[in-house]
C-alpha positions in Angstrom: 0.0 0.0 0.0 1.1 3.6 -0.6 1.3 4.2 3.2 3.9 1.6 3.7 6.0 2.6 0.7 5.9 6.2 1.7 6.9 5.3 5.3 9.8 3.2 4.2 11.0 5.9 1.7 10.8 8.4 4.6 12.9 6.2 7.0 15.5 5.3 4.3 16.0 9.0 3.4 16.5 9.8 7.0 19.1 7.1 7.4 21.0 8.2 4.4 20.8 11.9 5.2 21.6 11.8 9.0 23.2 8.4 9.5 21.6 8.7 13.0 19.8 5.5 13.9 18.4 6.9 17.0 16.7 9.6 15.0 15.3 7.0 12.6 14.0 4.9 15.5 12.3 8.1 17.0 10.8 8.8 13.6 9.5 5.2 13.3 8.0 5.2 16.8 6.4 8.6 16.2 4.8 7.7 12.9 3.7 4.3 14.2 2.0 5.8 17.2 0.4 8.4 15.0 -0.9 5.6 12.7 -2.4 3.5 15.6 -4.0 6.6 17.1 -6.1 6.9 13.9 -9.1 9.3 14.1 -9.3 12.4 12.0 -5.5 12.6 11.9 -5.2 9.2 10.5 -4.1 8.5 6.9 -6.6 8.8 4.0 -8.3 5.5 3.2 -6.6 5.6 -0.3 -3.2 5.2 1.4 -4.3 2.0 3.0 -5.7 0.2 -0.1 -3.7 -2.7 -1.7 -4.1 -3.2 -5.5 -3.1 -6.7 -6.7 -3.7 -8.6 -10.0 -6.5 -11.3 -9.8 -6.4 -14.1 -12.2 -9.7 -15.7 -11.5 -10.0 -19.4 -12.8 -6.3 -20.2 -12.3 -6.2 -20.7 -8.5 -6.1 -24.2 -7.0 -8.3 -23.2 -4.2 -11.2 -22.5 -6.7 -11.2 -26.1 -7.7 -11.0 -27.7 -4.3 -13.9 -28.2 -1.9 -12.4 -27.4 1.5 -8.8 -28.4 0.8 -5.9 -26.7 2.4 -5.4 -24.2 -0.4 -6.8 -20.6 0.1 -7.5 -17.9 -2.3 -5.2 -14.9 -2.3 -6.8 -11.8 -0.9 -7.5 -10.1 -4.2 -9.3 -13.2 -5.5 -11.3 -13.5 -2.3 -12.6 -10.0 -2.6 -13.3 -10.5 -6.3 -15.3 -13.6 -5.5 -17.2 -11.7 -2.8 -18.0 -9.0 -5.5 -19.3 -11.7 -7.7 -21.5 -13.2 -5.1 -23.0 -9.8 -4.2 -23.3 -8.4 -7.8 -23.6 -11.3 -10.1 -21.3 -12.0 -13.1 -21.2 -8.5 -14.2 -19.2 -7.6 -11.1 -16.4 -10.0 -12.0 -13.1 -8.3 -12.9 -11.4 -9.1 -16.1 -8.6 -11.7 -16.1 -5.5 -10.0 -14.8 -7.3 -6.8 -13.6 -6.1 -5.2 -10.4 -8.5 -5.6 -7.6 -8.5 -3.2 -4.6 -8.8 -4.4 -1.0 -8.1 -3.3 2.6 -7.3 -5.4 5.6 -9.9 -5.0 8.3 -8.7 -5.4 11.9 -12.0 -6.5 13.3 -12.4 -10.1 13.3 -12.2 -13.1 15.6 -8.9 -13.9 17.3 -6.7 -16.2 15.1 -8.7 -15.4 11.9 -6.7 -15.7 8.7 -5.6 -12.5 6.9 -7.4 -13.5 3.8 -10.7 -13.7 5.8 -10.2 -10.1 7.0 -9.7 -8.6 3.5 -12.6 -6.6 2.2 -13.4 -4.1 -0.7 -12.5 -0.5 0.2 -16.3 0.4 -0.3 -17.2 -2.0 2.5 -15.1 0.0 4.8 -16.7 3.2 3.9 -20.3 1.8 3.8 -20.0 -0.3 7.0 -18.4 2.3 9.0 -15.5 0.0 9.8 -12.9 2.9 9.7 -14.2 5.1 7.1 -14.7 8.7 8.1 -17.5 9.5 5.8 -17.1 12.2 3.2 -13.6 13.3 4.3 -12.2 10.0 3.1 -10.3 9.6 6.4 -10.0 6.2 8.2 -9.7 5.2 11.7 -7.1 2.5 11.7 -7.4 1.6 15.5 -11.0 0.7 14.9 -11.5 -0.7 11.4 -8.5 -1.3 9.0 -4.8 -2.0 9.2 
């Protein structure tokens, strides 16, 4: 997601510019605490969205009935969209599917089970801040 890549870029620039690991550590702790606080000051939802290519029809888990294989998150979100909206909601082969990882869930739930479409976060109130596009990471999404 864009948030992680911007965060890494900021930390790496700080390392190469100052060569002070204590300062980099302080920056990391400060930014992480800011992210976990969430609320209005949290990052925009668009910074927390992953976009991955989905190749529906090629995954082993689509053929198995309860086997050990699982769909990748983007394919699981695409299948949920198809179930909700019919075949017209299916992404084209190789299309990039957007998803976010919701923090809400039962303890020990798999990551793929917590992935939802970004619209589900805004509609369900699971972290979406309404019209401002802000998210509350401590309540709804990671």
